[in-house]
N, C-alpha and C positions, 0 to 999 in steps of 0.2 A: 560364527554367527549361526544361530539355529534357523531352520527352515521357516518358522513361524514368528520370528522376532519382530517383524514389521507390523504385526497385528496388535491393535491397542488392547491393553489389559483392562477389560471392563468388569464391573462387579455383577452380582446377580441382578437381573431386571426387577423392577422397571428402571430405565434411564432414558435419556433423550439422545437421538441421533440427528445431526444436521447434515444433510446430503447435498453437496454442491457439485453439480455437473456443469461443464463449460466447454466452449469451443473458443480457442484463441483467435484473435484478430492477427493481422500481419505483423503489427508492431508489438513486440514483447520486451522491449528495452526496460530493464529494471524489474521485470516480473519476478525472476528467480530470487533476487535479493529481498524483495518485499515479501514474497511467500515465506522465505526462511525466517524473516523477522516476525511475521505474523504468527507462525507456528511457535516460535519461542515465547512471544507475548501471550498467546492463548494458554500455553502451559502454565502460566503464572496466575491465571484467573480462577476465582472460586468456582468449584464444581467441575473443573476440567478433568476429564477421564483419559483422553487420548485422541489420536488422529490416525487415519489411514488414508493414503493418497497415491494415486496412480495417474500418470500422464503418458499418452501414446500419441506422438505427433501433436496435432492441434487440439485433440480431445483429452479431457481429464475428468476425474472424479475424486473428490475429497470428502471423507466422512469424519466429522468431529463428534465426539461423545461427551455428554454433559450429565451431571448427576440429576439435574432438573431442567424443565423447560425454562424456568426463570433464569437459571445460570446461562443457558444458551442465549436468551434475549439480552441479558446484561453484556455478554461478549459482543453482540452485534452493535452495542452502543459505545464501546470503548473508543476514545477519540482517535487513536492511531489506526484502529481497524476501520472506522468511518472514512478516514482519508484514503486508505487502501481500497475500500469498496468504490469510492468515487473515481479513483484513478483506474480501477479495473473496468468500470462502465465506460469511461472516456477513452481508454487506450487499449486495454489488453483483451477484452472479450468481444467476440462477434455475437455470442449468444451464451446465456447461462440460465440455470434453474436452481432454486433452493427449495429443498423439501425438508420439513421437520417432522420427525416421527417419534413415537414412544416405542421403545424396544420392549417387547413382552416376553420373548424367548431368546435365549442365547446358548448355542451349543456348537460343537465342532469336533474336529479331529486334527491332531498334529503330531508330527514326529520331530523330536529335538535332536 
């Protein structure tokens, strides 16, 4: 595995980033399975470019990348994703924030 393989392979900008930061509540039963299922389902959606996610203890950040803002909005409305969002608010998250941004520049450094 290369050192940068977890980074999403994004195209030349512009594209859309959905930044989801969260703090878990005490009950996370079923969270990992649902997160895995949502990642697989998102990857099947039109305009999906990739995802990067990190969790440390109860805090986490996930950034999903989409070709357009319309593609990101469409993902938000997928029925299974709507159910996962409701369950997250009811059970898994003590706090969360969603931010949607247009990526204008994309550059970096990596060793393989």
